[in-house]
Backbone as CSV, one residue per row, in Angstrom:
resi,resn,N_x,N_y,N_z,CA_x,CA_y,CA_z,C_x,C_y,C_z
1,VAL,26.018,15.394,-107.988,26.006,14.771,-107.360,27.019,14.678,-106.083
2,ASN,28.224,14.806,-106.553,29.214,15.117,-105.720,29.872,16.898,-105.762
3,ALA,29.164,17.756,-105.396,29.221,19.246,-105.546,30.627,19.159,-105.283
4,GLY,30.987,18.822,-104.427,32.603,19.032,-103.593,33.807,18.885,-104.686
5,ALA,33.348,17.675,-105.046,34.531,17.060,-106.608,33.946,17.557,-107.898
6,TYR,33.074,18.315,-107.895,32.905,19.338,-109.083,33.436,20.365,-108.968
7,LEU,33.529,21.021,-107.656,34.044,22.276,-107.405,35.413,21.958,-107.025
8,ARG,36.193,21.398,-106.774,37.588,21.104,-106.735,38.093,20.819,-108.111
9,ARG,37.315,20.181,-109.311,37.713,20.074,-110.696,37.353,21.423,-111.235
10,LEU,36.581,22.196,-110.749,36.817,23.881,-111.562,37.837,24.581,-110.935
11,ASP,38.441,24.538,-109.600,39.429,25.404,-108.943,40.233,25.213,-110.291
12,GLY,41.516,26.336,-110.214,42.322,26.157,-110.832,41.938,26.237,-112.451
13,LEU,40.958,25.851,-112.848,40.432,26.194,-114.359,41.100,27.379,-114.943
14,LEU,41.730,27.122,-116.556,42.155,28.236,-117.292,41.045,29.361,-117.719
15,PHE,41.197,30.467,-117.715,40.184,31.178,-117.841,41.195,32.304,-118.930
16,GLY,40.575,32.246,-120.629,41.430,33.192,-121.306,42.389,32.546,-121.807
17,ASP,43.288,33.339,-122.296,44.573,32.642,-122.756,45.432,32.394,-121.996
18,ASN,46.149,30.728,-122.668,46.666,30.033,-122.371,48.120,30.888,-122.562
19,VAL,49.068,31.574,-121.437,50.199,32.241,-121.655,51.331,31.111,-122.409
20,SER,51.437,29.845,-122.209,52.107,28.767,-123.118,52.302,28.881,-124.573
21,GLU,51.078,29.218,-124.711,50.612,29.502,-126.311,50.735,31.148,-126.867
22,GLY,51.131,31.865,-125.935,51.349,33.530,-126.262,49.849,33.888,-126.039
23,VAL,50.062,35.713,-125.754,48.583,36.268,-125.680,48.545,37.251,-126.823
24,VAL,47.442,37.451,-126.910,47.158,38.440,-128.231,47.032,39.811,-127.061
25,ARG,47.480,40.781,-127.439,47.178,42.457,-127.022,47.168,43.457,-128.552
26,ASP,45.626,43.473,-128.476,45.404,44.456,-129.380,45.783,43.461,-130.636
27,ASN,46.684,44.596,-131.301,47.645,43.887,-132.559,49.186,42.923,-132.509
28,GLU,49.228,43.003,-131.158,50.376,42.221,-130.990,50.329,40.974,-130.381
29,VAL,51.313,39.812,-130.567,51.312,38.574,-129.797,52.369,38.413,-129.285
30,LEU,52.134,38.307,-128.068,53.350,38.153,-126.875,53.331,36.763,-126.777
31,HIS,54.963,36.202,-126.579,55.003,34.713,-126.449,55.931,34.503,-125.444
32,PRO,55.704,34.233,-123.888,56.745,34.030,-123.273,57.453,32.689,-123.174
33,ASP,57.024,31.555,-123.510,57.354,30.513,-123.456,58.434,30.693,-124.996
34,LEU,58.281,31.236,-126.024,59.107,31.494,-127.266,59.925,32.585,-127.479
35,ASP,59.951,33.592,-126.075,60.436,34.762,-125.889,60.401,35.844,-127.162
36,PHE,59.222,36.027,-127.468,59.289,36.943,-129.061,57.974,37.691,-128.818
37,ARG,58.043,38.762,-129.374,56.938,39.601,-129.884,56.576,39.645,-131.195
38,ILE,55.628,39.776,-131.692,55.448,40.324,-133.511,54.234,41.271,-132.839
39,ALA,54.166,41.956,-134.435,53.006,43.275,-134.216,52.346,42.751,-135.555
40,PHE,51.249,43.014,-135.730,50.041,42.782,-137.226,50.025,44.484,-137.095
41,PRO,49.400,44.675,-138.313,48.990,46.150,-139.111,47.455,46.771,-138.155
42,LYS,47.644,47.700,-137.338,46.225,47.995,-136.487,44.995,47.558,-136.653
43,SER,44.575,47.586,-137.923,43.443,46.959,-138.202,42.900,45.935,-138.687
44,TRP,44.668,44.955,-138.673,43.930,43.543,-138.840,43.751,42.643,-137.796
45,THR,42.880,41.870,-138.548,42.294,40.758,-137.114,43.339,39.516,-136.809
46,VAL,43.778,39.337,-135.674,44.791,38.428,-135.462,44.224,37.564,-134.296
47,GLU,44.722,36.309,-135.145,43.967,34.987,-134.393,45.157,34.111,-133.949
48,ASN,45.353,33.663,-132.766,46.409,33.039,-132.108,45.931,31.535,-131.861
49,THR,46.723,30.850,-132.277,45.923,29.399,-132.060,47.434,28.710,-131.242
50,PRO,47.035,27.092,-130.992,48.525,26.146,-130.756,49.539,26.551,-131.318
51,THR,49.264,26.679,-132.657,50.443,26.026,-133.590,50.593,27.405,-134.719
52,ALA,50.076,28.410,-134.633,50.505,29.316,-135.627,49.694,30.562,-134.992
53,ILE,50.199,31.986,-135.480,49.520,33.539,-135.300,49.207,33.592,-137.111
54,ALA,47.633,34.011,-136.944,47.255,34.093,-137.886,47.053,35.850,-138.177
55,ALA,46.683,36.445,-139.394,46.410,37.646,-139.291,45.641,38.030,-140.548
56,MET,44.575,38.217,-140.775,43.819,39.013,-141.674,43.613,40.601,-142.031
57,SER,43.981,41.343,-143.402,43.483,42.394,-143.277,41.673,43.084,-143.387
58,PRO,41.820,43.565,-143.011,40.435,44.063,-143.046,39.169,43.919,-144.369
59,ASN,39.885,44.029,-145.710,39.441,43.705,-146.675,39.537,42.326,-147.065
60,GLN,40.063,41.598,-146.270,40.392,40.029,-146.669,41.286,40.023,-147.773
61,ASP,42.398,40.988,-147.698,42.737,40.981,-149.030,44.553,40.653,-148.744
62,GLY,44.548,40.681,-147.765,46.113,40.058,-146.842,46.288,39.579,-146.025
63,VAL,46.759,38.145,-146.167,47.176,37.640,-145.205,48.198,36.947,-144.558
64,ALA,48.517,37.090,-143.020,49.817,36.379,-142.933,49.954,35.712,-141.914
65,ALA,50.640,34.449,-141.815,50.503,33.697,-140.516,51.936,33.492,-140.199
66,PHE,52.482,33.406,-138.909,53.641,33.061,-138.568,53.788,31.913,-137.260
67,GLY,54.913,31.334,-137.194,54.964,30.285,-136.456,56.129,29.592,-136.170
68,LEU,56.581,28.897,-135.706,57.669,28.058,-135.298,57.798,26.614,-135.929
69,ALA,58.710,26.719,-137.028,59.037,25.938,-137.794,59.556,24.627,-136.968
70,GLY,60.474,24.927,-136.038,61.892,23.933,-135.742,62.898,24.328,-135.099
71,ARG,64.009,23.212,-135.039,65.181,23.873,-134.470,66.411,24.319,-135.559
72,GLY,66.894,25.105,-135.379,67.779,24.996,-136.766,68.551,26.529,-136.203
73,GLU,69.879,26.674,-137.274,70.304,27.924,-137.194,70.550,28.451,-138.409
74,ALA,70.971,29.837,-138.718,71.329,30.526,-139.750,71.955,29.712,-140.869
75,ALA,72.650,28.752,-140.667,73.225,28.049,-141.624,72.413,26.993,-142.361
76,ASP,71.340,26.640,-141.612,70.346,25.650,-142.100,69.011,26.773,-143.126
77,LEU,69.196,28.081,-143.377,67.928,28.693,-144.371,68.421,28.487,-145.612
78,PRO,69.342,28.567,-146.491,69.404,28.442,-147.700,68.762,26.718,-147.952
79,ALA,68.990,26.277,-147.367,68.778,24.822,-147.564,67.504,24.658,-147.750
80,ILE,67.068,25.313,-146.414,65.191,25.578,-146.153,64.640,26.132,-147.555
81,ALA,65.336,27.320,-147.756,64.407,27.641,-148.902,64.814,27.049,-150.070
82,ASP,65.874,27.071,-150.345,66.059,26.010,-151.816,65.155,25.179,-151.814
83,GLU,65.009,23.978,-150.982,64.567,22.867,-150.838,63.018,23.470,-150.946
84,PHE,62.305,24.331,-150.526,61.044,24.790,-150.837,60.761,25.379,-152.414
85,ALA,61.800,26.361,-152.753,61.633,26.468,-153.943,61.592,25.951,-154.896
86,ALA,62.189,24.569,-154.935,62.571,23.321,-155.725,61.052,22.360,-155.771
87,ARG,60.405,22.571,-154.365,59.270,21.747,-154.540,58.474,22.280,-155.606
88,LEU,58.264,23.989,-154.982,57.492,24.868,-155.971,57.229,24.381,-157.702
89,GLU,58.867,24.442,-157.540,58.923,24.359,-159.105,58.372,23.083,-160.156
90,LYS,58.604,22.440,-159.200,58.190,20.261,-159.647,57.322,20.395,-159.481
91,ASP,56.188,20.786,-158.465,55.060,20.633,-158.134,54.096,21.509,-158.634
92,TYR,53.960,22.935,-159.159,53.481,23.676,-159.782,54.170,24.521,-160.955
93,GLY,55.190,24.048,-161.508,55.779,24.527,-162.562,56.210,26.413,-162.374
94,THR,56.279,26.838,-161.416,56.728,28.301,-161.113,58.044,28.406,-160.690
95,ARG,58.825,29.433,-161.238,59.800,30.110,-160.788,59.980,30.400,-159.706
96,PRO,59.805,30.518,-158.837,60.046,31.748,-157.468,61.408,32.331,-157.078
97,GLU,61.519,33.351,-156.667,62.569,34.091,-156.541,63.355,33.939,-155.402
98,LEU,64.151,33.824,-155.305,65.169,33.643,-153.723,65.667,34.888,-153.703
99,ARG,65.296,35.400,-152.392,66.392,36.277,-151.790,67.150,35.962,-150.754
100,ASP,68.540,35.948,-151.190,69.536,35.536,-150.107,70.137,36.543,-149.287
101,GLY,70.556,35.955,-148.011,71.268,36.998,-147.039,70.168,38.157,-146.690
102,ALA,68.685,37.778,-147.018,68.021,38.566,-146.302,68.176,38.418,-144.610
103,THR,67.216,39.499,-144.031,67.607,39.887,-142.692,65.943,40.128,-142.263
104,ALA,65.524,39.899,-140.705,64.379,40.131,-140.352,64.412,40.690,-139.329
105,ALA,64.148,41.989,-138.648,64.306,42.722,-137.612,65.601,42.540,-137.092
106,GLY,67.061,41.920,-138.104,67.895,42.256,-137.759,68.628,40.921,-137.282
107,LEU,67.760,39.638,-137.494,67.779,38.159,-137.943,67.923,37.469,-138.924
108,PRO,69.101,36.757,-139.404,68.952,35.785,-140.261,67.815,35.734,-140.726
109,ALA,67.676,35.854,-142.192,66.452,34.913,-142.647,66.287,34.605,-143.934
110,GLN,66.000,34.096,-144.815,65.466,33.438,-146.308,64.221,33.658,-146.667
111,ALA,64.270,34.153,-147.974,62.872,34.717,-148.258,62.419,33.716,-149.666
112,VAL,61.218,33.305,-149.951,61.275,32.773,-151.195,60.042,33.741,-151.933
113,ILE,59.489,33.929,-152.680,58.727,35.000,-153.410,58.076,34.224,-154.873
114,VAL,56.503,34.216,-154.702,56.247,33.779,-155.983,55.268,34.879,-155.956
115,THR,55.210,35.173,-157.370,53.994,35.895,-158.175,52.974,35.307,-158.982
116,ASP,51.843,35.421,-158.227,50.651,34.904,-159.199,49.928,35.796,-160.180
117,ARG,50.520,35.694,-161.171,49.625,36.512,-162.292,48.448,36.118,-163.098
118,SER,47.413,34.568,-162.456,46.589,34.445,-163.428,45.594,35.095,-162.547
119,GLY,45.128,35.910,-162.410,43.959,36.585,-161.664,44.129,37.587,-161.931
120,PRO,43.126,38.725,-161.909,42.796,39.972,-162.647,43.884,40.778,-161.747
121,GLU,44.721,40.428,-160.945,45.595,41.780,-160.495,46.703,40.474,-159.550
122,PRO,48.222,40.645,-160.024,48.886,39.879,-159.424,48.760,39.973,-157.689
123,VAL,49.023,38.083,-157.424,49.185,37.876,-155.969,50.438,37.631,-155.759
124,HIS,50.951,38.173,-154.567,52.494,38.006,-153.873,52.347,36.649,-152.868
125,LEU,53.004,35.733,-152.672,53.023,34.761,-151.921,54.743,35.145,-151.111
126,TYR,54.718,35.236,-150.020,55.871,35.263,-149.142,56.271,34.589,-148.110
127,PHE,57.151,33.694,-148.660,57.363,32.392,-147.369,58.855,32.786,-147.178
128,LEU,58.985,32.588,-145.641,60.334,33.778,-144.877,60.452,32.459,-143.705
129,TRP,61.798,32.274,-143.743,62.025,31.863,-142.626,63.158,32.296,-141.829
130,VAL,63.160,32.451,-140.379,63.882,33.422,-139.741,64.959,32.911,-138.615
131,ALA,65.969,32.745,-138.539,66.855,31.963,-137.480,66.667,32.671,-136.166
132,ASP,66.587,32.488,-135.086,66.525,32.829,-133.832,66.951,32.115,-132.716
133,ARG,67.906,31.830,-132.118,68.124,31.165,-130.859,68.126,29.642,-131.045
134,GLY,68.805,29.414,-132.367,68.537,27.893,-132.255,67.223,27.673,-133.121
135,ARG,66.262,28.032,-133.247,65.106,28.160,-133.750,64.804,28.860,-135.243
136,ILE,63.831,27.947,-136.020,63.591,28.263,-136.964,61.979,29.360,-137.085
137,PHE,61.625,30.155,-137.218,60.531,30.525,-137.132,60.028,30.542,-139.323
138,GLN,58.689,30.473,-139.187,58.720,30.714,-140.542,56.792,31.659,-140.520
139,MET,57.258,32.551,-141.722,55.813,33.252,-141.757,55.412,32.787,-143.403
140,ILE,54.326,32.955,-143.556,53.778,33.045,-144.949,52.749,34.291,-145.148
141,GLY,53.313,34.956,-146.031,52.121,36.314,-146.723,51.232,35.716,-147.939
142,ILE,50.157,36.305,-148.045,49.689,36.289,-149.159,49.329,37.789,-149.504
143,ALA,49.320,38.120,-150.066,48.236,39.779,-150.980,48.938,40.122,-152.108
144,PRO,47.871,40.845,-152.782,47.733,41.842,-153.625,49.101,42.805,-153.740
145,HIS,48.984,43.152,-154.897,50.392,44.055,-155.046,50.594,45.469,-153.767
146,ALA,48.742,46.051,-153.499,48.608,47.258,-152.812,49.283,46.722,-151.411
147,GLN,49.193,45.428,-150.854,49.304,44.934,-149.547,50.752,44.578,-148.978
148,VAL,51.286,44.558,-150.212,53.160,43.644,-150.002,53.628,44.119,-149.099
149,ALA,54.058,45.379,-149.212,54.811,46.236,-148.149,54.278,46.033,-146.495
150,MET,53.221,45.967,-146.592,52.625,45.859,-145.303,53.005,44.504,-144.218
151,VAL,52.630,43.269,-145.357,52.739,41.807,-145.332,54.510,42.152,-144.942
152,ARG,55.130,42.525,-145.635,56.370,42.064,-145.268,56.735,42.938,-144.204
153,ALA,56.291,43.868,-143.510,57.025,44.552,-142.468,56.468,44.072,-141.296
154,ILE,55.571,43.287,-141.271,55.154,42.472,-140.317,56.500,41.782,-139.190
155,VAL,57.226,40.978,-140.434,58.374,40.359,-139.403,59.459,41.456,-139.260
156,GLU,59.609,42.475,-139.722,60.337,43.293,-138.998,59.990,43.823,-137.444
157,THR,58.972,43.652,-136.883,58.380,43.765,-135.368,58.643,42.981,-134.766
158,LEU,59.770,41.416,-135.374,59.660,40.192,-134.758,61.065,40.595,-133.574
159,ARG,61.126,40.306,-132.598,62.117,40.512,-131.398,61.915,39.929,-130.170
160,PRO,62.757,40.114,-129.024,62.477,39.320,-128.084,61.669,39.932,-126.535
161,LEU,60.574,39.483,-126.236,60.210,40.440,-124.996,61.045,41.094,-124.135
162,THR,60.508,42.295,-124.031,61.132,43.183,-122.921,60.819,42.651,-121.697
163,ALA,61.702,42.884,-120.360,61.112,42.777,-119.139,60.051,43.276,-118.681
164,THR,59.705,44.096,-119.250,58.087,44.997,-119.039,57.118,44.379,-119.620
165,GLU,57.508,43.913,-120.355,56.558,42.888,-121.485,56.131,41.390,-120.796
166,ARG,57.293,40.951,-120.660,57.000,39.791,-119.924,56.055,39.577,-118.658
167,ALA,56.875,40.576,-117.854,56.329,40.829,-116.390,54.457,40.984,-116.349
168,SER,54.361,42.216,-117.912,52.727,41.917,-117.850,51.532,40.391,-118.173
169,ILE,52.749,39.658,-118.340,51.603,38.290,-118.855,51.267,37.667,-117.598
170,ALA,50.230,37.393,-117.236,49.563,36.827,-116.581,48.612,35.850,-116.914
171,GLU,48.345,34.715,-116.369,47.020,33.664,-116.652,46.016,34.301,-115.527
172,LEU,44.817,34.110,-116.508,43.736,34.054,-115.552,43.077,32.917,-114.794
173,ARG,43.308,32.498,-113.714,42.420,31.079,-113.499,41.298,30.854,-112.211
174,LEU,40.434,30.204,-112.762,39.171,30.470,-111.693,39.746,29.890,-110.187
175,ARG,39.302,30.597,-108.924,39.491,29.750,-107.348,38.490,29.937,-107.445
176,VAL,37.793,28.492,-106.384,36.535,28.295,-105.945,36.924,28.752,-104.250
177,VAL,36.379,29.507,-103.522,36.429,29.494,-102.285,35.317,29.697,-101.566
178,ALA,35.101,28.643,-100.458,34.200,29.196,-99.279,33.748,30.387,-98.881
179,ALA,32.312,30.578,-99.328,31.506,31.627,-98.557,31.504,31.464,-97.133
180,ARG,31.975,33.028,-96.533,31.914,33.226,-95.111,30.646,33.947,-94.916
181,PRO,29.872,33.532,-93.783,29.052,34.334,-93.124,28.603,35.531,-93.864
182,GLY,27.361,35.795,-93.848,26.603,36.835,-94.556,27.442,37.336,-96.124
183,GLU,28.184,36.844,-96.994,28.143,36.387,-98.021,27.428,36.020,-98.984
184,SER,26.930,36.520,-100.061,26.192,35.968,-100.995,26.944,35.130,-102.794
């Protein structure tokens, strides 16, 4: 009915990744607003959502999720892990292993690890909180013993973006322009 108004609404429409939510490149996620890069194993499927990044191994026997948990400092990590471990013990009767003073990619971290031996093969649940520049990130990994090292290694790839990586991130937006005589 009103082609001009319709075209004006299309002009500037986002096409592809919204960079404010991070962009996926092969097995890496680059997030300019939160200033980090994290990489997942090359064969894994990576899914980026507005609230978390999730990845799964090709055989679907390893899963990792990473996201922003909130604001905080390294001094907050022990209380976060202790409270979480206490909740697991109370709600599920499991006694998790606490990793005090852990680091992830050189950043202060705190881990809680649970091994579920109820199935045919033990499954490890790995909960990790990392403090970085006033923020607390959380990673959750679930894997059988064969995938544990790979899941734990993901967090070691966490680091700030380089200037080159930051410059390579661009949004794609639809632009509506008037056709000139002779164009089709």
